[in-house]
Chimera marker file (.cmm) of the C-alpha trace (Angstrom):
<marker_set name="trace">
<marker id="1" x="92.446" y="127.869" z="91.942" r="1" g="1" b="0" radius="0.5"/>
<marker id="2" x="89.786" y="126.517" z="89.604" r="1" g="1" b="0" radius="0.5"/>
<marker id="3" x="88.517" y="122.992" z="90.153" r="1" g="1" b="0" radius="0.5"/>
<marker id="4" x="86.503" y="120.848" z="87.755" r="1" g="1" b="0" radius="0.5"/>
<marker id="5" x="85.546" y="117.384" z="88.959" r="1" g="1" b="0" radius="0.5"/>
<marker id="6" x="83.601" y="114.332" z="87.931" r="1" g="1" b="0" radius="0.5"/>
<marker id="7" x="83.203" y="110.963" z="89.691" r="1" g="1" b="0" radius="0.5"/>
<marker id="8" x="81.348" y="107.670" z="89.743" r="1" g="1" b="0" radius="0.5"/>
<marker id="9" x="80.636" y="106.628" z="93.309" r="1" g="1" b="0" radius="0.5"/>
<marker id="10" x="80.788" y="103.007" z="94.365" r="1" g="1" b="0" radius="0.5"/>
<marker id="11" x="79.419" y="101.815" z="97.687" r="1" g="1" b="0" radius="0.5"/>
<marker id="12" x="82.046" y="101.477" z="100.386" r="1" g="1" b="0" radius="0.5"/>
<marker id="13" x="82.978" y="97.877" z="101.075" r="1" g="1" b="0" radius="0.5"/>
<marker id="14" x="85.268" y="97.734" z="104.068" r="1" g="1" b="0" radius="0.5"/>
<marker id="15" x="88.561" y="95.927" z="103.398" r="1" g="1" b="0" radius="0.5"/>
<marker id="16" x="87.526" y="94.777" z="99.913" r="1" g="1" b="0" radius="0.5"/>
<marker id="17" x="90.463" y="92.557" z="98.841" r="1" g="1" b="0" radius="0.5"/>
<marker id="18" x="90.230" y="93.369" z="95.138" r="1" g="1" b="0" radius="0.5"/>
<marker id="19" x="89.452" y="97.096" z="95.286" r="1" g="1" b="0" radius="0.5"/>
<marker id="20" x="92.506" y="98.982" z="96.499" r="1" g="1" b="0" radius="0.5"/>
<marker id="21" x="92.253" y="102.750" z="95.962" r="1" g="1" b="0" radius="0.5"/>
<marker id="22" x="94.835" y="104.678" z="93.982" r="1" g="1" b="0" radius="0.5"/>
<marker id="23" x="95.438" y="108.308" z="93.085" r="1" g="1" b="0" radius="0.5"/>
<marker id="24" x="97.564" y="109.808" z="90.383" r="1" g="1" b="0" radius="0.5"/>
<marker id="25" x="98.311" y="112.847" z="88.324" r="1" g="1" b="0" radius="0.5"/>
<marker id="26" x="97.499" y="111.745" z="84.785" r="1" g="1" b="0" radius="0.5"/>
<marker id="27" x="98.833" y="114.861" z="83.052" r="1" g="1" b="0" radius="0.5"/>
<marker id="28" x="99.127" y="118.607" z="83.258" r="1" g="1" b="0" radius="0.5"/>
<marker id="29" x="97.111" y="120.883" z="80.982" r="1" g="1" b="0" radius="0.5"/>
<marker id="30" x="98.247" y="123.896" z="78.971" r="1" g="1" b="0" radius="0.5"/>
<marker id="31" x="101.840" y="122.656" z="79.337" r="1" g="1" b="0" radius="0.5"/>
<marker id="32" x="103.962" y="121.028" z="76.618" r="1" g="1" b="0" radius="0.5"/>
<marker id="33" x="104.954" y="117.439" z="77.324" r="1" g="1" b="0" radius="0.5"/>
<marker id="34" x="108.562" y="116.837" z="78.346" r="1" g="1" b="0" radius="0.5"/>
<marker id="35" x="108.959" y="114.416" z="75.463" r="1" g="1" b="0" radius="0.5"/>
<marker id="36" x="106.880" y="113.055" z="72.613" r="1" g="1" b="0" radius="0.5"/>
<marker id="37" x="104.273" y="110.518" z="73.695" r="1" g="1" b="0" radius="0.5"/>
<marker id="38" x="103.733" y="107.314" z="71.730" r="1" g="1" b="0" radius="0.5"/>
<marker id="39" x="101.614" y="107.971" z="68.675" r="1" g="1" b="0" radius="0.5"/>
<marker id="40" x="102.628" y="111.640" z="68.317" r="1" g="1" b="0" radius="0.5"/>
<marker id="41" x="105.147" y="111.009" z="65.523" r="1" g="1" b="0" radius="0.5"/>
<marker id="42" x="107.973" y="112.581" z="67.485" r="1" g="1" b="0" radius="0.5"/>
<marker id="43" x="106.023" y="115.709" z="68.431" r="1" g="1" b="0" radius="0.5"/>
<marker id="44" x="105.652" y="116.938" z="71.967" r="1" g="1" b="0" radius="0.5"/>
<marker id="45" x="102.017" y="117.685" z="72.809" r="1" g="1" b="0" radius="0.5"/>
<marker id="46" x="100.031" y="120.227" z="74.775" r="1" g="1" b="0" radius="0.5"/>
<marker id="47" x="96.569" y="119.251" z="76.032" r="1" g="1" b="0" radius="0.5"/>
<marker id="48" x="94.463" y="122.386" z="76.346" r="1" g="1" b="0" radius="0.5"/>
<marker id="49" x="92.476" y="122.927" z="79.510" r="1" g="1" b="0" radius="0.5"/>
<marker id="50" x="89.295" y="123.309" z="77.447" r="1" g="1" b="0" radius="0.5"/>
<marker id="51" x="89.877" y="119.940" z="75.761" r="1" g="1" b="0" radius="0.5"/>
<marker id="52" x="90.617" y="118.258" z="79.109" r="1" g="1" b="0" radius="0.5"/>
<marker id="53" x="87.506" y="119.743" z="80.759" r="1" g="1" b="0" radius="0.5"/>
<marker id="54" x="85.286" y="118.576" z="77.926" r="1" g="1" b="0" radius="0.5"/>
<marker id="55" x="86.863" y="115.095" z="77.954" r="1" g="1" b="0" radius="0.5"/>
<marker id="56" x="86.650" y="114.468" z="81.731" r="1" g="1" b="0" radius="0.5"/>
<marker id="57" x="83.495" y="112.311" z="81.385" r="1" g="1" b="0" radius="0.5"/>
<marker id="58" x="85.297" y="110.020" z="78.935" r="1" g="1" b="0" radius="0.5"/>
<marker id="59" x="87.802" y="109.035" z="81.661" r="1" g="1" b="0" radius="0.5"/>
<marker id="60" x="85.194" y="107.581" z="84.010" r="1" g="1" b="0" radius="0.5"/>
<marker id="61" x="84.924" y="103.810" z="83.816" r="1" g="1" b="0" radius="0.5"/>
<marker id="62" x="88.057" y="103.485" z="81.692" r="1" g="1" b="0" radius="0.5"/>
<marker id="63" x="90.780" y="101.061" z="82.688" r="1" g="1" b="0" radius="0.5"/>
<marker id="64" x="94.331" y="101.594" z="83.813" r="1" g="1" b="0" radius="0.5"/>
<marker id="65" x="96.918" y="99.270" z="82.367" r="1" g="1" b="0" radius="0.5"/>
<marker id="66" x="100.628" y="98.581" z="82.664" r="1" g="1" b="0" radius="0.5"/>
<marker id="67" x="103.403" y="96.806" z="80.848" r="1" g="1" b="0" radius="0.5"/>
<marker id="68" x="105.928" y="94.525" z="82.544" r="1" g="1" b="0" radius="0.5"/>
<marker id="69" x="109.026" y="96.628" z="83.014" r="1" g="1" b="0" radius="0.5"/>
<marker id="70" x="106.797" y="99.675" z="83.640" r="1" g="1" b="0" radius="0.5"/>
<marker id="71" x="107.958" y="101.250" z="80.398" r="1" g="1" b="0" radius="0.5"/>
<marker id="72" x="104.775" y="101.865" z="78.417" r="1" g="1" b="0" radius="0.5"/>
<marker id="73" x="101.188" y="100.982" z="77.627" r="1" g="1" b="0" radius="0.5"/>
<marker id="74" x="99.513" y="97.618" z="77.131" r="1" g="1" b="0" radius="0.5"/>
<marker id="75" x="95.750" y="97.944" z="76.742" r="1" g="1" b="0" radius="0.5"/>
<marker id="76" x="95.395" y="94.176" z="77.183" r="1" g="1" b="0" radius="0.5"/>
<marker id="77" x="96.853" y="94.278" z="80.716" r="1" g="1" b="0" radius="0.5"/>
<marker id="78" x="94.075" y="96.108" z="82.543" r="1" g="1" b="0" radius="0.5"/>
<marker id="79" x="94.744" y="96.251" z="86.269" r="1" g="1" b="0" radius="0.5"/>
<marker id="80" x="92.227" y="98.760" z="87.535" r="1" g="1" b="0" radius="0.5"/>
<marker id="81" x="89.409" y="101.206" z="86.976" r="1" g="1" b="0" radius="0.5"/>
<marker id="82" x="89.220" y="105.011" z="86.837" r="1" g="1" b="0" radius="0.5"/>
<marker id="83" x="86.319" y="106.351" z="88.893" r="1" g="1" b="0" radius="0.5"/>
<marker id="84" x="87.155" y="110.013" z="89.389" r="1" g="1" b="0" radius="0.5"/>
<marker id="85" x="88.819" y="112.817" z="87.436" r="1" g="1" b="0" radius="0.5"/>
<marker id="86" x="89.506" y="116.324" z="88.719" r="1" g="1" b="0" radius="0.5"/>
<marker id="87" x="91.218" y="119.334" z="87.229" r="1" g="1" b="0" radius="0.5"/>
<marker id="88" x="93.026" y="120.975" z="90.136" r="1" g="1" b="0" radius="0.5"/>
<marker id="89" x="94.853" y="123.945" z="88.696" r="1" g="1" b="0" radius="0.5"/>
<marker id="90" x="96.900" y="122.527" z="85.822" r="1" g="1" b="0" radius="0.5"/>
<marker id="91" x="96.924" y="118.961" z="87.202" r="1" g="1" b="0" radius="0.5"/>
<marker id="92" x="94.491" y="116.339" z="85.942" r="1" g="1" b="0" radius="0.5"/>
<marker id="93" x="94.113" y="114.153" z="89.026" r="1" g="1" b="0" radius="0.5"/>
<marker id="94" x="92.542" y="110.708" z="88.734" r="1" g="1" b="0" radius="0.5"/>
<marker id="95" x="91.404" y="108.214" z="91.337" r="1" g="1" b="0" radius="0.5"/>
<marker id="96" x="90.101" y="104.709" z="91.145" r="1" g="1" b="0" radius="0.5"/>
<marker id="97" x="90.698" y="101.141" z="92.168" r="1" g="1" b="0" radius="0.5"/>
<marker id="98" x="93.460" y="98.667" z="91.463" r="1" g="1" b="0" radius="0.5"/>
<marker id="99" x="92.405" y="95.008" z="91.219" r="1" g="1" b="0" radius="0.5"/>
<marker id="100" x="94.945" y="93.965" z="93.843" r="1" g="1" b="0" radius="0.5"/>
<marker id="101" x="93.669" y="90.432" z="94.420" r="1" g="1" b="0" radius="0.5"/>
<marker id="102" x="93.501" y="89.667" z="90.708" r="1" g="1" b="0" radius="0.5"/>
<marker id="103" x="96.990" y="91.085" z="90.150" r="1" g="1" b="0" radius="0.5"/>
<marker id="104" x="98.913" y="90.532" z="93.413" r="1" g="1" b="0" radius="0.5"/>
<marker id="105" x="102.299" y="90.644" z="91.664" r="1" g="1" b="0" radius="0.5"/>
<marker id="106" x="101.504" y="94.062" z="90.195" r="1" g="1" b="0" radius="0.5"/>
<marker id="107" x="100.208" y="95.393" z="93.524" r="1" g="1" b="0" radius="0.5"/>
<marker id="108" x="103.360" y="94.137" z="95.294" r="1" g="1" b="0" radius="0.5"/>
<marker id="109" x="105.585" y="95.698" z="92.635" r="1" g="1" b="0" radius="0.5"/>
<marker id="110" x="103.834" y="99.058" z="93.009" r="1" g="1" b="0" radius="0.5"/>
<marker id="111" x="104.139" y="98.954" z="96.797" r="1" g="1" b="0" radius="0.5"/>
<marker id="112" x="107.848" y="98.089" z="96.535" r="1" g="1" b="0" radius="0.5"/>
<marker id="113" x="108.609" y="101.171" z="94.455" r="1" g="1" b="0" radius="0.5"/>
<marker id="114" x="109.527" y="104.571" z="95.854" r="1" g="1" b="0" radius="0.5"/>
<marker id="115" x="106.598" y="107.026" z="95.849" r="1" g="1" b="0" radius="0.5"/>
<marker id="116" x="108.466" y="109.098" z="93.233" r="1" g="1" b="0" radius="0.5"/>
<marker id="117" x="109.145" y="106.217" z="90.828" r="1" g="1" b="0" radius="0.5"/>
<marker id="118" x="105.776" y="105.862" z="89.122" r="1" g="1" b="0" radius="0.5"/>
<marker id="119" x="103.871" y="108.179" z="86.838" r="1" g="1" b="0" radius="0.5"/>
<marker id="120" x="100.963" y="107.946" z="84.430" r="1" g="1" b="0" radius="0.5"/>
<marker id="121" x="100.183" y="108.386" z="80.769" r="1" g="1" b="0" radius="0.5"/>
<marker id="122" x="96.835" y="108.903" z="79.061" r="1" g="1" b="0" radius="0.5"/>
<marker id="123" x="95.398" y="106.961" z="76.149" r="1" g="1" b="0" radius="0.5"/>
<marker id="124" x="93.396" y="108.872" z="73.537" r="1" g="1" b="0" radius="0.5"/>
<marker id="125" x="91.185" y="108.529" z="70.501" r="1" g="1" b="0" radius="0.5"/>
<marker id="126" x="89.672" y="111.126" z="68.220" r="1" g="1" b="0" radius="0.5"/>
<marker id="127" x="92.316" y="113.735" z="69.030" r="1" g="1" b="0" radius="0.5"/>
<marker id="128" x="92.089" y="117.046" z="67.193" r="1" g="1" b="0" radius="0.5"/>
<marker id="129" x="95.362" y="118.852" z="66.613" r="1" g="1" b="0" radius="0.5"/>
<marker id="130" x="95.310" y="122.578" z="65.946" r="1" g="1" b="0" radius="0.5"/>
<marker id="131" x="98.252" y="122.512" z="63.494" r="1" g="1" b="0" radius="0.5"/>
<marker id="132" x="99.835" y="119.231" z="62.396" r="1" g="1" b="0" radius="0.5"/>
<marker id="133" x="102.915" y="121.143" z="61.153" r="1" g="1" b="0" radius="0.5"/>
<marker id="134" x="103.598" y="122.712" z="64.551" r="1" g="1" b="0" radius="0.5"/>
<marker id="135" x="106.608" y="121.571" z="66.559" r="1" g="1" b="0" radius="0.5"/>
<marker id="136" x="104.351" y="121.063" z="69.587" r="1" g="1" b="0" radius="0.5"/>
<marker id="137" x="100.960" y="119.585" z="68.761" r="1" g="1" b="0" radius="0.5"/>
<marker id="138" x="98.163" y="121.460" z="70.538" r="1" g="1" b="0" radius="0.5"/>
<marker id="139" x="95.346" y="119.017" z="71.356" r="1" g="1" b="0" radius="0.5"/>
<marker id="140" x="92.057" y="120.891" z="71.144" r="1" g="1" b="0" radius="0.5"/>
<marker id="141" x="89.711" y="117.915" z="71.442" r="1" g="1" b="0" radius="0.5"/>
<marker id="142" x="90.250" y="114.393" z="72.770" r="1" g="1" b="0" radius="0.5"/>
<marker id="143" x="88.427" y="111.334" z="74.017" r="1" g="1" b="0" radius="0.5"/>
<marker id="144" x="90.209" y="109.500" z="76.806" r="1" g="1" b="0" radius="0.5"/>
<marker id="145" x="90.196" y="105.720" z="76.337" r="1" g="1" b="0" radius="0.5"/>
<marker id="146" x="92.270" y="104.749" z="79.379" r="1" g="1" b="0" radius="0.5"/>
<marker id="147" x="95.522" y="105.328" z="81.187" r="1" g="1" b="0" radius="0.5"/>
<marker id="148" x="98.767" y="103.533" z="81.914" r="1" g="1" b="0" radius="0.5"/>
<marker id="149" x="100.918" y="103.324" z="85.019" r="1" g="1" b="0" radius="0.5"/>
<marker id="150" x="104.594" y="103.469" z="84.157" r="1" g="1" b="0" radius="0.5"/>
<marker id="151" x="107.922" y="104.688" z="85.422" r="1" g="1" b="0" radius="0.5"/>
<marker id="152" x="107.799" y="108.466" z="85.695" r="1" g="1" b="0" radius="0.5"/>
<marker id="153" x="111.004" y="108.703" z="83.651" r="1" g="1" b="0" radius="0.5"/>
<marker id="154" x="109.215" y="106.927" z="80.758" r="1" g="1" b="0" radius="0.5"/>
<marker id="155" x="106.141" y="109.197" z="80.869" r="1" g="1" b="0" radius="0.5"/>
<marker id="156" x="105.749" y="112.042" z="78.368" r="1" g="1" b="0" radius="0.5"/>
<marker id="157" x="105.025" y="114.310" z="81.346" r="1" g="1" b="0" radius="0.5"/>
<marker id="158" x="107.490" y="114.064" z="84.250" r="1" g="1" b="0" radius="0.5"/>
<marker id="159" x="105.006" y="115.854" z="86.552" r="1" g="1" b="0" radius="0.5"/>
<marker id="160" x="102.753" y="112.790" z="86.638" r="1" g="1" b="0" radius="0.5"/>
<marker id="161" x="102.497" y="110.471" z="89.647" r="1" g="1" b="0" radius="0.5"/>
<marker id="162" x="100.811" y="107.290" z="90.854" r="1" g="1" b="0" radius="0.5"/>
<marker id="163" x="100.312" y="105.959" z="94.350" r="1" g="1" b="0" radius="0.5"/>
<marker id="164" x="98.292" y="103.092" z="95.703" r="1" g="1" b="0" radius="0.5"/>
<marker id="165" x="96.750" y="103.227" z="99.146" r="1" g="1" b="0" radius="0.5"/>
<marker id="166" x="98.419" y="100.789" z="101.491" r="1" g="1" b="0" radius="0.5"/>
<link id1="1" id2="2" r="1" g="1" b="0" radius="0.2"/>
<link id1="2" id2="3" r="1" g="1" b="0" radius="0.2"/>
<link id1="3" id2="4" r="1" g="1" b="0" radius="0.2"/>
<link id1="4" id2="5" r="1" g="1" b="0" radius="0.2"/>
<link id1="5" id2="6" r="1" g="1" b="0" radius="0.2"/>
<link id1="6" id2="7" r="1" g="1" b="0" radius="0.2"/>
<link id1="7" id2="8" r="1" g="1" b="0" radius="0.2"/>
<link id1="8" id2="9" r="1" g="1" b="0" radius="0.2"/>
<link id1="9" id2="10" r="1" g="1" b="0" radius="0.2"/>
<link id1="10" id2="11" r="1" g="1" b="0" radius="0.2"/>
<link id1="11" id2="12" r="1" g="1" b="0" radius="0.2"/>
<link id1="12" id2="13" r="1" g="1" b="0" radius="0.2"/>
<link id1="13" id2="14" r="1" g="1" b="0" radius="0.2"/>
<link id1="14" id2="15" r="1" g="1" b="0" radius="0.2"/>
<link id1="15" id2="16" r="1" g="1" b="0" radius="0.2"/>
<link id1="16" id2="17" r="1" g="1" b="0" radius="0.2"/>
<link id1="17" id2="18" r="1" g="1" b="0" radius="0.2"/>
<link id1="18" id2="19" r="1" g="1" b="0" radius="0.2"/>
<link id1="19" id2="20" r="1" g="1" b="0" radius="0.2"/>
<link id1="20" id2="21" r="1" g="1" b="0" radius="0.2"/>
<link id1="21" id2="22" r="1" g="1" b="0" radius="0.2"/>
<link id1="22" id2="23" r="1" g="1" b="0" radius="0.2"/>
<link id1="23" id2="24" r="1" g="1" b="0" radius="0.2"/>
<link id1="24" id2="25" r="1" g="1" b="0" radius="0.2"/>
<link id1="25" id2="26" r="1" g="1" b="0" radius="0.2"/>
<link id1="26" id2="27" r="1" g="1" b="0" radius="0.2"/>
<link id1="27" id2="28" r="1" g="1" b="0" radius="0.2"/>
<link id1="28" id2="29" r="1" g="1" b="0" radius="0.2"/>
<link id1="29" id2="30" r="1" g="1" b="0" radius="0.2"/>
<link id1="30" id2="31" r="1" g="1" b="0" radius="0.2"/>
<link id1="31" id2="32" r="1" g="1" b="0" radius="0.2"/>
<link id1="32" id2="33" r="1" g="1" b="0" radius="0.2"/>
<link id1="33" id2="34" r="1" g="1" b="0" radius="0.2"/>
<link id1="34" id2="35" r="1" g="1" b="0" radius="0.2"/>
<link id1="35" id2="36" r="1" g="1" b="0" radius="0.2"/>
<link id1="36" id2="37" r="1" g="1" b="0" radius="0.2"/>
<link id1="37" id2="38" r="1" g="1" b="0" radius="0.2"/>
<link id1="38" id2="39" r="1" g="1" b="0" radius="0.2"/>
<link id1="39" id2="40" r="1" g="1" b="0" radius="0.2"/>
<link id1="40" id2="41" r="1" g="1" b="0" radius="0.2"/>
<link id1="41" id2="42" r="1" g="1" b="0" radius="0.2"/>
<link id1="42" id2="43" r="1" g="1" b="0" radius="0.2"/>
<link id1="43" id2="44" r="1" g="1" b="0" radius="0.2"/>
<link id1="44" id2="45" r="1" g="1" b="0" radius="0.2"/>
<link id1="45" id2="46" r="1" g="1" b="0" radius="0.2"/>
<link id1="46" id2="47" r="1" g="1" b="0" radius="0.2"/>
<link id1="47" id2="48" r="1" g="1" b="0" radius="0.2"/>
<link id1="48" id2="49" r="1" g="1" b="0" radius="0.2"/>
<link id1="49" id2="50" r="1" g="1" b="0" radius="0.2"/>
<link id1="50" id2="51" r="1" g="1" b="0" radius="0.2"/>
<link id1="51" id2="52" r="1" g="1" b="0" radius="0.2"/>
<link id1="52" id2="53" r="1" g="1" b="0" radius="0.2"/>
<link id1="53" id2="54" r="1" g="1" b="0" radius="0.2"/>
<link id1="54" id2="55" r="1" g="1" b="0" radius="0.2"/>
<link id1="55" id2="56" r="1" g="1" b="0" radius="0.2"/>
<link id1="56" id2="57" r="1" g="1" b="0" radius="0.2"/>
<link id1="57" id2="58" r="1" g="1" b="0" radius="0.2"/>
<link id1="58" id2="59" r="1" g="1" b="0" radius="0.2"/>
<link id1="59" id2="60" r="1" g="1" b="0" radius="0.2"/>
<link id1="60" id2="61" r="1" g="1" b="0" radius="0.2"/>
<link id1="61" id2="62" r="1" g="1" b="0" radius="0.2"/>
<link id1="62" id2="63" r="1" g="1" b="0" radius="0.2"/>
<link id1="63" id2="64" r="1" g="1" b="0" radius="0.2"/>
<link id1="64" id2="65" r="1" g="1" b="0" radius="0.2"/>
<link id1="65" id2="66" r="1" g="1" b="0" radius="0.2"/>
<link id1="66" id2="67" r="1" g="1" b="0" radius="0.2"/>
<link id1="67" id2="68" r="1" g="1" b="0" radius="0.2"/>
<link id1="68" id2="69" r="1" g="1" b="0" radius="0.2"/>
<link id1="69" id2="70" r="1" g="1" b="0" radius="0.2"/>
<link id1="70" id2="71" r="1" g="1" b="0" radius="0.2"/>
<link id1="71" id2="72" r="1" g="1" b="0" radius="0.2"/>
<link id1="72" id2="73" r="1" g="1" b="0" radius="0.2"/>
<link id1="73" id2="74" r="1" g="1" b="0" radius="0.2"/>
<link id1="74" id2="75" r="1" g="1" b="0" radius="0.2"/>
<link id1="75" id2="76" r="1" g="1" b="0" radius="0.2"/>
<link id1="76" id2="77" r="1" g="1" b="0" radius="0.2"/>
<link id1="77" id2="78" r="1" g="1" b="0" radius="0.2"/>
<link id1="78" id2="79" r="1" g="1" b="0" radius="0.2"/>
<link id1="79" id2="80" r="1" g="1" b="0" radius="0.2"/>
<link id1="80" id2="81" r="1" g="1" b="0" radius="0.2"/>
<link id1="81" id2="82" r="1" g="1" b="0" radius="0.2"/>
<link id1="82" id2="83" r="1" g="1" b="0" radius="0.2"/>
<link id1="83" id2="84" r="1" g="1" b="0" radius="0.2"/>
<link id1="84" id2="85" r="1" g="1" b="0" radius="0.2"/>
<link id1="85" id2="86" r="1" g="1" b="0" radius="0.2"/>
<link id1="86" id2="87" r="1" g="1" b="0" radius="0.2"/>
<link id1="87" id2="88" r="1" g="1" b="0" radius="0.2"/>
<link id1="88" id2="89" r="1" g="1" b="0" radius="0.2"/>
<link id1="89" id2="90" r="1" g="1" b="0" radius="0.2"/>
<link id1="90" id2="91" r="1" g="1" b="0" radius="0.2"/>
<link id1="91" id2="92" r="1" g="1" b="0" radius="0.2"/>
<link id1="92" id2="93" r="1" g="1" b="0" radius="0.2"/>
<link id1="93" id2="94" r="1" g="1" b="0" radius="0.2"/>
<link id1="94" id2="95" r="1" g="1" b="0" radius="0.2"/>
<link id1="95" id2="96" r="1" g="1" b="0" radius="0.2"/>
<link id1="96" id2="97" r="1" g="1" b="0" radius="0.2"/>
<link id1="97" id2="98" r="1" g="1" b="0" radius="0.2"/>
<link id1="98" id2="99" r="1" g="1" b="0" radius="0.2"/>
<link id1="99" id2="100" r="1" g="1" b="0" radius="0.2"/>
<link id1="100" id2="101" r="1" g="1" b="0" radius="0.2"/>
<link id1="101" id2="102" r="1" g="1" b="0" radius="0.2"/>
<link id1="102" id2="103" r="1" g="1" b="0" radius="0.2"/>
<link id1="103" id2="104" r="1" g="1" b="0" radius="0.2"/>
<link id1="104" id2="105" r="1" g="1" b="0" radius="0.2"/>
<link id1="105" id2="106" r="1" g="1" b="0" radius="0.2"/>
<link id1="106" id2="107" r="1" g="1" b="0" radius="0.2"/>
<link id1="107" id2="108" r="1" g="1" b="0" radius="0.2"/>
<link id1="108" id2="109" r="1" g="1" b="0" radius="0.2"/>
<link id1="109" id2="110" r="1" g="1" b="0" radius="0.2"/>
<link id1="110" id2="111" r="1" g="1" b="0" radius="0.2"/>
<link id1="111" id2="112" r="1" g="1" b="0" radius="0.2"/>
<link id1="112" id2="113" r="1" g="1" b="0" radius="0.2"/>
<link id1="113" id2="114" r="1" g="1" b="0" radius="0.2"/>
<link id1="114" id2="115" r="1" g="1" b="0" radius="0.2"/>
<link id1="115" id2="116" r="1" g="1" b="0" radius="0.2"/>
<link id1="116" id2="117" r="1" g="1" b="0" radius="0.2"/>
<link id1="117" id2="118" r="1" g="1" b="0" radius="0.2"/>
<link id1="118" id2="119" r="1" g="1" b="0" radius="0.2"/>
<link id1="119" id2="120" r="1" g="1" b="0" radius="0.2"/>
<link id1="120" id2="121" r="1" g="1" b="0" radius="0.2"/>
<link id1="121" id2="122" r="1" g="1" b="0" radius="0.2"/>
<link id1="122" id2="123" r="1" g="1" b="0" radius="0.2"/>
<link id1="123" id2="124" r="1" g="1" b="0" radius="0.2"/>
<link id1="124" id2="125" r="1" g="1" b="0" radius="0.2"/>
<link id1="125" id2="126" r="1" g="1" b="0" radius="0.2"/>
<link id1="126" id2="127" r="1" g="1" b="0" radius="0.2"/>
<link id1="127" id2="128" r="1" g="1" b="0" radius="0.2"/>
<link id1="128" id2="129" r="1" g="1" b="0" radius="0.2"/>
<link id1="129" id2="130" r="1" g="1" b="0" radius="0.2"/>
<link id1="130" id2="131" r="1" g="1" b="0" radius="0.2"/>
<link id1="131" id2="132" r="1" g="1" b="0" radius="0.2"/>
<link id1="132" id2="133" r="1" g="1" b="0" radius="0.2"/>
<link id1="133" id2="134" r="1" g="1" b="0" radius="0.2"/>
<link id1="134" id2="135" r="1" g="1" b="0" radius="0.2"/>
<link id1="135" id2="136" r="1" g="1" b="0" radius="0.2"/>
<link id1="136" id2="137" r="1" g="1" b="0" radius="0.2"/>
<link id1="137" id2="138" r="1" g="1" b="0" radius="0.2"/>
<link id1="138" id2="139" r="1" g="1" b="0" radius="0.2"/>
<link id1="139" id2="140" r="1" g="1" b="0" radius="0.2"/>
<link id1="140" id2="141" r="1" g="1" b="0" radius="0.2"/>
<link id1="141" id2="142" r="1" g="1" b="0" radius="0.2"/>
<link id1="142" id2="143" r="1" g="1" b="0" radius="0.2"/>
<link id1="143" id2="144" r="1" g="1" b="0" radius="0.2"/>
<link id1="144" id2="145" r="1" g="1" b="0" radius="0.2"/>
<link id1="145" id2="146" r="1" g="1" b="0" radius="0.2"/>
<link id1="146" id2="147" r="1" g="1" b="0" radius="0.2"/>
<link id1="147" id2="148" r="1" g="1" b="0" radius="0.2"/>
<link id1="148" id2="149" r="1" g="1" b="0" radius="0.2"/>
<link id1="149" id2="150" r="1" g="1" b="0" radius="0.2"/>
<link id1="150" id2="151" r="1" g="1" b="0" radius="0.2"/>
<link id1="151" id2="152" r="1" g="1" b="0" radius="0.2"/>
<link id1="152" id2="153" r="1" g="1" b="0" radius="0.2"/>
<link id1="153" id2="154" r="1" g="1" b="0" radius="0.2"/>
<link id1="154" id2="155" r="1" g="1" b="0" radius="0.2"/>
<link id1="155" id2="156" r="1" g="1" b="0" radius="0.2"/>
<link id1="156" id2="157" r="1" g="1" b="0" radius="0.2"/>
<link id1="157" id2="158" r="1" g="1" b="0" radius="0.2"/>
<link id1="158" id2="159" r="1" g="1" b="0" radius="0.2"/>
<link id1="159" id2="160" r="1" g="1" b="0" radius="0.2"/>
<link id1="160" id2="161" r="1" g="1" b="0" radius="0.2"/>
<link id1="161" id2="162" r="1" g="1" b="0" radius="0.2"/>
<link id1="162" id2="163" r="1" g="1" b="0" radius="0.2"/>
<link id1="163" id2="164" r="1" g="1" b="0" radius="0.2"/>
<link id1="164" id2="165" r="1" g="1" b="0" radius="0.2"/>
<link id1="165" id2="166" r="1" g="1" b="0" radius="0.2"/>
</marker_set>
């Protein structure tokens, strides 16, 4: 197993009411998406490991967002912060903090869901696609601009996950 990791460390503040840790699988690398993500013009995508490794630093400090109904992205509904990104095998694992006191309804909704209900989706800019005519777009360079928490069934990658520490 190969592991690439990057993190921003915050001081521990015991029982901080607005900083509840979360962990999720944002995507899997070198694997075609199960369905076309938003913005891919109906194409499934494959994020190369090399592109993901190079883009890990761009994840740190980015926000996680959600949309009521848990069915997509809304960059104006930022509910947390990404502080860590690791490539563990093919999984891009992220960790961070949910602003649970600022968004108690969102935190309660997450806690009420089954651990298998939620997934994640990445947000990108400056993506380079190897061949725009290909059926599956191979992403060879990206800049991560954030992530969304959504129902796993709505995510482009079904192997994603999201869980909040209780």
